[in-house]
N, C-alpha and C positions, 0 to 999 in steps of 0.2 A: 504494500500500500504506500503510495507516494503522498507526502504531505506538502502542500504549497502554502505559502503565506500570502494572505490578501491584506494589503495595507488600506485601512479605512482613510478616506479623505478628511482632512481638517479644513473646514470651509472658513475662509477669511473674506470679509468685505473691506475693501480699501476705499474710503471716500476722500478723494484728493483731486483738486482741480489743476494742480501744477503737473504738467506732463513729465518734467524732469524728475520730480519726486516720485511719480508713478513708476518711472523706469528704474530709479534707484531701488525702490521697494521690490519690484519684480526681480531685479538682479540679485538682491540680498536673499530673497526667498527661493531662488532658482535651484538651490541644492536640496531643498526639502521636497522630495517627490510626492509626499503625502499631502501637500498643501494644494487646495483648489482655490485660486484667487479670483475674486470678482471685483472689478473696478467701477466705481461711480465717479463721474466728473464734477458733480455738484451735490449740494445738500438735498435737493428735491429728489434727484435720482437715487441717492443713498437711502432716503426714507422709504421710497417706493420699494426698493429691493429688500430692505430690512423688514418690511411689512409682508412681503410675499414669500421670502425664503428664510430657512433657518441657517444661522451662522454659528461657528464655534468661537469666533473672535471678530470684532469689528474695530477698524482703525479709522479714525476721523481726523481730518485737518480741522483746526479751529475755525479758520476763516475761509469759507467756501461761498460761491455764488448761490443765491436764492435763499438758502437756510444754512446758518452756521452750524458747525459740528456739535457744539454744546446744546443747541436747541433741538437738533435731531435726536441726540442721546436722551435728553429730558423727555421728549415725546415718546420715545420707545420705552423708557423706564416707567412712565406714568400709565401706559395703556396695557392691553392684554396681548401685546405682541409676543410671538414665540421667542423674540430676542430680548425680552425684558431683562433677563438676568445674564445675558451674554457678556463676557469680558470685553472691555473697551480700552483701547490705547488711543490717546488724543495727542496729535502733533501740534506744536505751536512754536512760533518764533517770538511770542510775546513774553518778555522777561517777567512781568508781574504774575502771569498765570503759572509760570514755572516755580515761583516762590510759594504758591499755594500747596498745602499738604494734599495728598491724594485722597485722604479721608474727607468726606463732605463734598467731594467733587463728583461730577457726573461720570468721570473716567476712573478706571482701575489703575491706570498708569498714564502719566503725562510725560511726554518726551519732547526734547528740544529739536528745533529745526535750525540748521541743517542736521540731517539724521547722522548719527554716529553708528557706523555699521556694526561694530562688535557689540555695542550696547543694545542695539535693536535686535540682533540675533539672539543675544542672551535673554532678553525679555520674551521674545517669541518662544524660544526653547523652554523657558520656565512655565509659560502659560500652557504650552502643549503638553508638558509632562513627558512621560515615556511614550514611545510610539504606540499608537493604537492599532494593534494587529490581531487578526483573527485567523486561526488555523482552520483550513478546510481540507477534507480528505478527497482524493481523487483516485479512482480505480485504475 
């Protein structure tokens, strides 16, 4: 009997309007074969996606067109969304927001922009925990 390992996808929503930052995140996550990344280019699109799909992690830029990241997160947390309790990373270039403690914030983790690759990977790895694998038997 042969045993194969099926890697379950870890679904991440990235809500980021800056194309350069989108590419940086894609590049940093490219070694994680188990990650399924969905990108939203503005807050409205991010909210629509988060209301329609389940995600394991959501990453929001603070300042996006139409609806800012903090407002989208507050809306999801206040409603009956499947993503109400989903872990959230919030990117910001605003120094005052970075000084706020994560407790009492809408996000679980607040990270500075520009993104620091090693720190970002460390946070993602910590949130993901150990790989989510399921053994399946094949004849």
